[in-house]
LUMDREN-126511 format. One line per field, with one value per residue (C-alpha): residue number from 1; x, y, z. Coordinates in steps of 0.5 Angstrom, whole numbers, plus 500, padded with zeros to 3 digits. Example, Ala and Ser with C-alpha at 12.3 -4.5 7.8 and 13.67 -1.06 7.14 Angstrom:
residues 2
i <- c(1/2)
px <- c(525/527)
py <- c(491/498)
pz <- c(516/514)
//
This chain:
residues 1033
i <- c(1/2/3/4/5/6/7/8/9/10/11/12/13/14/15/16/17/18/19/20/21/22/23/24/25/26/27/28/29/30/31/32/33/34/35/36/37/38/39/40/41/42/43/44/45/46/47/48/49/50/51/52/53/54/55/56/57/58/59/60/61/62/63/64/65/66/67/68/69/70/71/72/73/74/75/76/77/78/79/80/81/82/83/84/85/86/87/88/89/90/91/92/93/94/95/96/97/98/99/100/101/102/103/104/105/106/107/108/109/110/111/112/113/114/115/116/117/118/119/120/121/122/123/124/125/126/127/128/129/130/131/132/133/134/135/136/137/138/139/140/141/142/143/144/145/146/147/148/149/150/151/152/153/154/155/156/157/158/159/160/161/162/163/164/165/166/167/168/169/170/171/172/173/174/175/176/177/178/179/180/181/182/183/184/185/186/187/188/189/190/191/192/193/194/195/196/197/198/199/200/201/202/203/204/205/206/207/208/209/210/211/212/213/214/215/216/217/218/219/220/221/222/223/224/225/226/227/228/229/230/231/232/233/234/235/236/237/238/239/240/241/242/243/244/245/246/247/248/249/250/251/252/253/254/255/256/257/258/259/260/261/262/263/264/265/266/267/268/269/270/271/272/273/274/275/276/277/278/279/280/281/282/283/284/285/286/287/288/289/290/291/292/293/294/295/296/297/298/299/300/301/302/303/304/305/306/307/308/309/310/311/312/313/314/315/316/317/318/319/320/321/322/323/324/325/326/327/328/329/330/331/332/333/334/335/336/337/338/339/340/341/342/343/344/345/346/347/348/349/350/351/352/353/354/355/356/357/358/359/360/361/362/363/364/365/366/367/368/369/370/371/372/373/374/375/376/377/378/379/380/381/382/383/384/385/386/387/388/389/390/391/392/393/394/395/396/397/398/399/400/401/402/403/404/405/406/407/408/409/410/411/412/413/414/415/416/417/418/419/420/421/422/423/424/425/426/427/428/429/430/431/432/433/434/435/436/437/438/439/440/441/442/443/444/445/446/447/448/449/450/451/452/453/454/455/456/457/458/459/460/461/462/463/464/465/466/467/468/469/470/471/472/473/474/475/476/477/478/479/480/481/482/483/484/485/486/487/488/489/490/491/492/493/494/495/496/497/498/499/500/501/502/503/504/505/506/507/508/509/510/511/512/513/514/515/516/517/518/519/520/521/522/523/524/525/526/527/528/529/530/531/532/533/534/535/536/537/538/539/540/541/542/543/544/545/546/547/548/549/550/551/552/553/554/555/556/557/558/559/560/561/562/563/564/565/566/567/568/569/570/571/572/573/574/575/576/577/578/579/580/581/582/583/584/585/586/587/588/589/590/591/592/593/594/595/596/597/598/599/600/601/602/603/604/605/606/607/608/609/610/611/612/613/614/615/616/617/618/619/620/621/622/623/624/625/626/627/628/629/630/631/632/633/634/635/636/637/638/639/640/641/642/643/644/645/646/647/648/649/650/651/652/653/654/655/656/657/658/659/660/661/662/663/664/665/666/667/668/669/670/671/672/673/674/675/676/677/678/679/680/681/682/683/684/685/686/687/688/689/690/691/692/693/694/695/696/697/698/699/700/701/702/703/704/705/706/707/708/709/710/711/712/713/714/715/716/717/718/719/720/721/722/723/724/725/726/727/728/729/730/731/732/733/734/735/736/737/738/739/740/741/742/743/744/745/746/747/748/749/750/751/752/753/754/755/756/757/758/759/760/761/762/763/764/765/766/767/768/769/770/771/772/773/774/775/776/777/778/779/780/781/782/783/784/785/786/787/788/789/790/791/792/793/794/795/796/797/798/799/800/801/802/803/804/805/806/807/808/809/810/811/812/813/814/815/816/817/818/819/820/821/822/823/824/825/826/827/828/829/830/831/832/833/834/835/836/837/838/839/840/841/842/843/844/845/846/847/848/849/850/851/852/853/854/855/856/857/858/859/860/861/862/863/864/865/866/867/868/869/870/871/872/873/874/875/876/877/878/879/880/881/882/883/884/885/886/887/888/889/890/891/892/893/894/895/896/897/898/899/900/901/902/903/904/905/906/907/908/909/910/911/912/913/914/915/916/917/918/919/920/921/922/923/924/925/926/927/928/929/930/931/932/933/934/935/936/937/938/939/940/941/942/943/944/945/946/947/948/949/950/951/952/953/954/955/956/957/958/959/960/961/962/963/964/965/966/967/968/969/970/971/972/973/974/975/976/977/978/979/980/981/982/983/984/985/986/987/988/989/990/991/992/993/994/995/996/997/998/999/1000/1001/1002/1003/1004/1005/1006/1007/1008/1009/1010/1011/1012/1013/1014/1015/1016/1017/1018/1019/1020/1021/1022/1023/1024/1025/1026/1027/1028/1029/1030/1031/1032/1033)
px <- c(586/584/587/587/588/590/588/585/585/579/582/589/584/581/588/590/584/585/592/590/585/591/592/591/588/582/582/578/579/577/578/580/583/583/587/581/578/585/585/578/580/586/583/576/578/583/588/593/596/596/597/598/599/605/602/595/592/590/596/603/605/610/604/600/606/607/600/601/607/603/598/603/600/606/603/606/606/606/608/605/607/608/613/618/625/628/633/627/623/629/630/622/623/630/629/621/620/616/615/616/615/611/611/604/608/609/603/604/609/604/600/607/610/603/603/611/609/603/608/613/608/606/613/614/608/610/617/614/609/615/619/613/612/620/620/613/617/623/619/615/621/624/618/618/625/624/618/622/628/624/621/626/629/623/618/613/606/605/612/611/605/607/613/609/604/610/613/606/605/612/612/605/604/597/594/593/594/591/593/588/589/584/583/580/578/574/572/574/578/582/586/593/597/596/600/596/591/590/597/598/605/607/605/599/592/587/581/582/576/574/570/566/567/562/561/563/568/574/569/566/573/575/568/569/577/577/581/576/577/571/572/566/564/558/555/557/552/557/562/563/566/573/576/574/570/574/571/575/578/582/582/586/586/593/592/596/594/588/586/585/590/589/587/591/586/587/582/583/579/579/574/577/584/586/588/588/595/595/591/596/602/598/596/604/606/600/603/610/609/604/608/612/605/602/609/608/601/602/608/604/598/604/606/599/598/605/604/597/600/605/600/596/601/604/597/596/596/601/606/605/609/609/612/613/613/615/613/620/624/624/619/622/620/619/616/615/613/616/612/617/622/616/613/619/625/628/630/627/634/635/628/628/635/633/626/628/629/622/620/625/621/615/614/616/609/606/611/608/601/603/607/601/595/600/601/594/591/596/594/586/587/583/584/589/587/591/593/600/606/613/619/622/630/629/625/618/612/607/601/601/594/596/591/592/591/595/594/596/601/602/608/606/608/604/604/602/600/599/598/601/598/601/594/598/595/588/588/591/585/580/583/582/575/573/575/571/565/565/565/560/556/556/554/549/546/544/541/534/533/536/543/543/548/546/548/544/546/539/533/530/536/538/543/543/551/550/544/544/540/535/532/528/524/523/521/519/525/531/538/540/534/535/543/541/537/531/527/529/525/524/519/515/514/509/512/511/514/520/521/521/526/531/530/531/537/540/538/542/548/548/547/551/546/543/537/531/525/518/514/509/510/506/510/508/504/499/502/502/509/511/519/524/530/536/542/547/548/555/556/562/563/568/563/557/553/551/552/547/548/542/539/532/527/520/516/509/507/509/506/499/499/501/495/490/492/491/484/483/485/481/475/475/476/470/466/468/465/459/457/459/464/470/476/479/484/484/491/489/495/494/487/489/484/486/480/480/477/470/469/469/463/459/460/460/466/471/477/481/480/483/480/477/480/477/473/471/469/464/461/458/454/448/452/446/444/445/449/454/455/457/462/465/465/468/474/475/476/479/474/471/465/459/454/449/450/446/450/448/452/454/448/443/442/440/444/445/452/454/461/465/472/477/483/490/495/502/507/505/497/496/491/495/490/483/482/475/470/464/458/453/447/442/439/439/435/430/430/429/423/420/422/418/412/413/413/407/403/406/404/397/397/399/394/388/390/390/397/401/409/415/422/426/433/433/441/440/432/430/424/420/413/408/402/397/401/400/393/391/393/390/396/399/407/408/406/411/418/421/416/420/420/413/411/413/410/403/404/400/404/402/404/411/415/412/415/422/421/420/426/430/428/431/437/438/437/430/427/428/421/415/408/404/398/398/394/396/393/390/390/383/385/382/386/386/388/394/397/404/409/416/422/430/434/441/445/451/458/455/449/444/439/440/434/427/421/414/407/401/394/388/384/380/373/375/378/371/368/372/371/363/364/368/362/357/360/361/354/352/357/354/347/349/352/346/342/346/346/338/338/342/338/331/334/335/328/326/330/328/321/322/326/320/315/320/320/313/311/310/311/318/318/315/320/326/324/323/330/333/330/333/339/339/336/342/347/345/345/352/354/350/354/361/359/357/363/368/370/367/360/361/367/367/373/370/375/372/365/365/368/363/358/360/361/353/351/355/351/345/345/348/354/359/362/364/370/370/376/377/382/381/386/385/386/381/375/368/363/357/353/357/358/351/349/356/354/347/350/355/349/345/352/354/347/346/352/350/343/344/351/354/353/352/355/362/368/370/366/370/368/373/372/377/377/382/382/387/387/380/376/374/376/372/372/367/367/365/367/360/359/356/350/348/348/341/338/341/338/331/331/326/327/328/335/337/333/337/343/342/339/345/350/346/346/354/354/359/361/361/362/359/362/358/361/365/362/359/364/363/368/365/368/366/368/370/364/365/358/356/353/346/343/338/337)
py <- c(501/494/488/481/476/469/466/459/461/465/467/469/473/477/479/481/485/489/491/494/498/502/504/512/511/507/500/494/487/480/474/467/461/457/457/458/464/467/467/470/475/477/477/481/485/491/489/493/489/481/479/471/466/462/455/454/447/447/451/454/461/460/458/464/469/465/466/474/474/470/475/480/483/488/489/488/481/481/474/473/466/464/458/460/464/470/466/463/469/473/467/468/476/475/469/469/477/478/485/483/478/479/474/473/474/481/483/490/491/490/497/500/496/497/504/505/500/504/511/507/504/511/512/506/507/514/511/505/510/514/508/505/512/512/505/507/513/509/504/509/513/506/505/512/511/504/507/513/509/504/509/514/511/510/514/508/509/502/500/506/503/496/498/502/496/492/496/498/490/489/495/495/488/488/482/486/493/496/503/506/512/517/519/526/525/519/521/514/510/505/499/500/496/490/486/480/476/481/480/475/472/476/482/484/485/479/482/489/494/501/505/511/517/515/508/503/505/507/512/515/517/519/524/526/526/524/518/512/506/501/496/491/491/486/492/497/497/501/495/492/485/484/477/475/478/481/484/491/496/502/507/513/519/521/528/534/541/539/535/527/523/516/512/507/501/495/490/485/478/481/486/492/490/497/503/510/509/506/511/517/513/511/519/520/515/518/525/523/519/524/529/523/519/525/526/519/520/525/521/516/520/523/516/514/520/519/512/513/519/514/508/513/516/509/506/512/510/516/520/525/531/536/543/549/555/562/568/571/565/558/552/547/540/537/530/525/518/512/512/517/512/508/514/519/514/518/516/519/523/525/528/532/534/537/538/540/533/532/539/538/532/535/536/543/544/543/546/553/551/546/552/557/552/551/558/560/555/558/565/564/558/553/546/544/539/538/533/533/529/527/524/520/518/512/515/513/518/518/522/525/527/532/534/538/544/549/551/558/558/563/565/567/561/556/548/545/537/534/527/525/519/516/515/513/506/509/514/509/505/510/512/504/504/511/507/501/505/509/502/499/505/505/497/498/504/500/494/494/493/496/494/496/496/498/497/495/498/497/494/501/504/502/506/506/506/505/505/504/509/504/506/511/507/502/506/512/516/520/517/523/524/517/518/525/521/525/519/511/506/502/508/504/498/496/497/489/487/492/489/482/484/486/480/475/479/478/471/470/474/469/463/465/464/468/471/471/476/478/484/489/497/503/508/516/515/510/504/497/494/487/487/481/481/477/478/476/479/479/481/485/484/489/495/492/492/488/489/487/487/486/486/488/487/489/483/487/484/477/477/480/474/469/473/473/465/463/467/463/457/458/460/454/450/454/453/445/445/449/446/439/438/433/432/425/422/415/412/407/403/401/403/407/412/419/423/430/430/433/426/422/426/425/418/417/414/414/418/413/408/412/412/405/402/402/396/399/405/401/398/404/405/401/398/397/405/407/413/409/404/411/413/406/406/413/411/405/409/415/420/426/425/429/424/424/418/415/413/408/409/404/406/405/412/414/420/423/426/429/426/430/426/428/424/426/423/422/425/418/420/414/416/415/418/421/427/430/432/429/434/432/434/430/437/440/435/436/443/443/439/443/450/447/446/453/456/452/455/462/462/460/465/471/469/468/475/478/481/484/482/487/486/492/494/501/502/499/501/494/490/484/483/477/477/480/486/487/485/491/496/492/490/483/482/482/489/492/492/496/495/499/506/504/504/511/514/511/514/520/526/528/521/520/524/519/513/517/520/513/510/516/515/508/510/515/509/511/505/499/498/503/503/508/509/512/513/509/510/504/502/505/512/512/512/506/507/502/500/500/496/495/492/494/487/490/496/499/501/508/505/507/502/497/492/492/487/489/488/492/491/495/498/503/500/500/507/510/506/510/517/515/513/520/524/521/521/529/530/526/530/537/534/532/539/542/538/540/547/546/543/548/553/550/549/556/558/554/557/564/562/559/565/570/566/567/574/575/571/574/567/567/559/558/563/559/553/556/559/552/549/554/553/545/546/551/546/541/546/548/541/541/548/545/539/544/548/542/536/531/529/524/527/534/538/538/543/548/546/546/553/555/552/555/562/561/559/564/569/566/566/573/570/576/573/566/563/556/553/548/543/539/537/542/536/532/530/526/522/526/520/522/529/531/528/530/537/537/534/540/544/541/541/548/551/547/550/557/556/552/552/559/565/570/576/572/573/566/562/557/551/546/541/536/531/526/520/514/507/507/511/518/520/527/531/536/540/547/551/551/550/543/539/532/526/524/531/528/521/524/529/528/535/535/537/531/526/529/528/521/519/523/519/512/514/515/508/511/509/515/517/524/527/533/534/540/543/538/533/528/523/519/515/512/508/511/510/508/508/513/520/518/519/515/521)
pz <- c(649/647/651/649/656/655/662/664/671/673/680/676/671/676/679/673/672/679/677/670/674/676/669/668/661/659/657/655/655/651/655/651/653/646/640/636/640/640/632/631/636/633/626/628/633/634/639/642/647/649/656/656/661/660/661/658/658/650/648/650/651/645/640/642/641/634/632/633/629/623/623/622/629/631/638/645/648/656/659/666/670/677/675/671/673/670/665/662/661/658/653/651/650/646/642/641/641/647/650/658/663/669/675/678/685/683/679/681/676/671/670/670/665/660/661/659/653/651/651/647/642/640/638/635/631/629/627/623/619/617/616/611/608/606/604/600/597/595/592/588/586/584/580/577/575/572/568/565/564/560/556/555/548/544/541/539/543/543/546/551/553/554/558/563/564/565/570/574/574/577/582/585/585/581/577/571/568/561/558/554/549/548/540/540/533/534/541/543/548/545/549/546/551/557/562/565/562/556/554/548/547/542/546/542/546/547/544/545/546/544/549/548/553/559/557/563/569/564/560/566/569/562/562/570/569/576/579/582/586/585/591/589/582/583/585/580/574/570/570/563/563/559/558/565/571/577/583/584/579/580/574/573/568/564/564/560/561/564/558/557/553/556/562/567/569/573/576/581/583/591/593/597/594/592/597/596/596/590/587/589/586/580/579/580/575/570/571/570/563/561/557/554/552/549/545/543/541/536/533/532/529/525/523/521/516/513/512/509/505/502/501/497/493/492/490/485/478/477/479/485/486/491/489/494/490/493/489/485/486/482/485/489/488/496/494/489/489/486/480/477/475/471/468/467/467/472/479/485/488/481/480/487/485/478/476/469/468/467/464/459/457/455/447/445/442/449/453/453/454/460/463/462/465/471/473/471/476/482/480/480/485/481/480/475/469/462/458/454/451/453/450/455/455/452/446/448/446/452/454/461/464/470/475/482/486/490/497/499/506/511/509/502/498/495/496/489/489/482/480/473/470/464/459/453/453/454/449/444/446/445/438/437/440/436/430/431/433/427/423/428/427/419/420/425/422/415/420/420/427/433/437/444/449/456/463/469/476/480/478/477/473/466/463/455/453/446/441/433/429/427/434/430/426/431/437/434/438/435/436/440/445/447/448/452/457/455/454/454/450/457/458/452/456/461/468/469/462/464/471/468/463/468/472/466/464/471/471/464/467/473/468/463/458/452/453/448/449/446/449/446/446/445/441/442/436/440/435/439/436/438/439/439/442/442/446/452/459/463/470/472/479/480/478/481/474/468/461/456/449/445/437/437/431/430/429/429/422/424/431/428/423/429/433/427/426/433/433/427/430/436/432/428/434/437/430/430/437/436/429/432/426/427/422/420/416/413/411/405/406/413/414/420/422/426/429/432/439/436/433/439/442/435/435/443/443/449/447/452/447/441/434/431/425/418/420/427/423/418/424/426/420/416/410/406/406/399/401/405/399/395/400/400/392/392/397/392/386/389/388/393/396/400/403/409/413/419/425/430/437/442/446/441/439/432/429/422/420/414/411/406/404/399/397/397/392/391/385/381/382/387/393/399/404/405/409/411/415/419/422/426/423/427/431/424/421/427/427/419/420/426/421/416/420/424/417/415/421/421/413/415/421/416/411/417/419/413/414/409/410/408/408/406/405/407/405/398/398/396/399/398/400/400/396/401/401/393/394/399/394/388/385/383/384/377/376/381/379/385/391/396/391/389/396/398/392/394/401/402/402/409/412/408/414/419/417/416/423/426/423/425/433/432/429/435/440/443/440/436/433/431/429/425/421/414/408/402/395/391/384/384/386/393/400/404/412/413/420/419/424/423/427/426/424/422/423/419/423/424/427/421/420/414/414/417/417/418/417/414/416/412/418/413/415/423/422/419/425/430/427/427/434/436/433/436/443/442/440/447/451/448/450/457/458/456/461/467/465/465/471/475/472/474/481/481/479/484/489/487/488/495/497/494/498/504/503/503/509/516/519/522/523/516/513/517/514/507/507/509/504/499/502/501/493/492/495/489/484/485/484/477/476/477/472/467/467/467/462/467/468/473/478/481/484/491/494/490/491/498/498/494/498/505/502/500/507/510/506/507/514/514/518/520/527/524/521/517/516/511/510/503/498/492/487/490/486/488/484/483/487/493/492/493/499/502/500/503/510/510/509/515/520/518/519/526/528/527/529/536/538/537/541/535/539/540/535/537/533/529/524/522/516/513/508/505/501/502/501/497/502/505/512/514/520/522/529/532/538/541/548/547/549/552/548/550/546/540/540/542/537/531/527/520/520/525/520/514/517/519/512/508/513/511/504/504/507/512/519/524/531/534/540/544/550/548/542/536/533/528/524/519/513/507/501/494/489/482/479/474/474/477/484/489/493)
//
């Protein structure tokens, strides 16, 4: 038990505590002696009992008792005092609600009184809880009774929800209350009623919201189906602010058979406002209203469906019928829309009572067909469509279009829904349209162009609604192909032109202006045509499309003429500029002159100044010039003129112009104006003078070179020749009527094809000129050798040569001299070949004699010397043998020569255990002046390797020799696999072989390097020799 002791005297406090120790239960105390401390203790602590001194300096016992009651603390309150009597104590107990009075003089009663009060307190608490529970139950029953009574006589979901929210607000003391209805079809929670800030004065919801399942706290409860209290909304991330923020929320689902049908939700500005009792009470309310709420939901949905059906049927153009057809019995009309009065001239009640009133209006000729189609649609379960006629009670003849379908019911009956629309006006309009279309077709088909109506819904989709038969001539597409959508005229436009046309049509529709356009097309046959269109566009906002009517004409001929005229004008302007030609006009009466732009350039006059007057024009020219006098006389007499004039520009430059003028006369013959041209001929005169000088120079050069010049038209087979050409053949120009045919008749039969072949190569694009040597028969009967050169100047459209020019040069004497030189050279070649052959044979004889001497000698040293000499001579002889057997008498194929040489040395030395590797380009040739010393050098090197370096019993004796030519020099390498020797021995050697090697290297003028450590290696380089076939060796 927690006890609050209010006592300012510490001694008395100790006495009270000592007395409390006698109590048999556990207790704790808190001591206060000021008002603020008392209030804080009562608010913060769970106080079960108060012991208060009657007199406290800062406040009285009555004040403390009043504070306890103000804070709704229903707890025992004991007063202790040593000053008041029993009468005053009774007054405190009876009138102020104190529990008991204990005198300080008799504190022994305190523990007994507190123990008794503690036992009474438990009983009082239980009684109080029972009373509170009874009061809460009564309040809940009253609330439920009030709620059920308020919704008893209404089926409107909105009214029911509004009544529930108002009663919950009234009975539960909430700040607001909102009810959500769950829509199974959309799976959404929608606010349908509210009380509090969300309720408008007209009972509607302020800013009604919809939530998905799982969205926000309400959506979460709808998902879990579990009620929930959130004591602090600032800490809950699910919270969705409605029209204002709050701090706590209670949400309870409305369930029926375990399924969600709605939500009760309330928010409060205080945190921790809602209790579990609130939650239980709202769950009870939700359970009580669930059945009524679900019924109202179903009723609301049914009303919505009925309203939708009614709206649909009333907004449908025709009459809506619903029949129930039971096999074996008559059909029953169970619904008809109000349009029946307008279409059939029968009111709804009469139509429902007697369906024959409508059947009998059907024209007799159509009745059987309608009956047949109607029954067939039911039997085959197909949709219904037919058009028939009726005659109404007022005598009107109407066309009716009927559509519908049938649905089989569980009981075997059929529900048939049909819509009957009065299409009389439409059919009559269609007939009028057909008649007008026939008239329009007959008119447009006789029209030279094409008439098109198209509709545009998007930039990429243009429908053709109508097109006249003139399309076949313009687009080369049949009328049917276009209307059937197989091909459209727009496909003949370029993509850019088509997009631009559609944009122009849209702009025309928006600005309500006519549209004119010209575009090229390319037809299926490849023809390029130019089309001109004129039309109007209209935007139909109701159908979201544009209607475009246009007349299209083929203006290809006109366009081609315009293009040709434009090209002609452009060419003329370019010609004027290139030819420095300007045009002018002179008004005789006003002396006013008009100039073209080019004239300003000719006269070096600033175009900003404008043309001069007639006097200003005269200031540019020398009036004493006879040609200028003639011009003025022609103007005065009204006669045309064509004269060359000298022009002096403002810069002082002299120019020459050709002035041409022509008069223009009126109907009476009077000259009104002069028009003409002025051309700057300054450059032409300069070039003409240069040309005259050049022609004189060229003519002198041709005569000096003795050239015959010809100019031939190959196609017409005519030609022109200069006098020298005739002189070459011994004729004069007067003796030959057609030089072209005459020339080919005099060409040697074996040479005539040469010229034709060369012309053929020119026509094939292989060349543009030729040069051949031919023989031509002269007047005296002998053939002269002619060097014929020609160049093509003109070709026809097929690439055949039309015109050629060229020269003939008599080279008879030069040709005879060339033949003599060739014959002399042939004789010398034969003689030189014979010389090489004889030198080779003589060297072979010398070699044979030395070999015989060697065989007959008994001196081995002499024999060896003779063999070496023979090998050296043989290496020279092999050079002459190669020269004799080749076409050249200066260069020999060195690879062939070296291989022959090494084979010969190997045979002479009887080499069986040595290998000679050669690396030489097989196409390498060397001048004889270098081949002989190089061959002798190899002979000495190979011989030395076999004699001094190799162990003749070994099979590992190898010699390598390579020779290559690059950058005008030869690079050689020789090495053997011998054991090597000291370099000093080589330097001190005075043998013939060493002397020959040094001498041969010097003769080759080579740079060399010798290594002797590991075998014998020599690298040497020498430059190429281009001297003739001689040797200084």
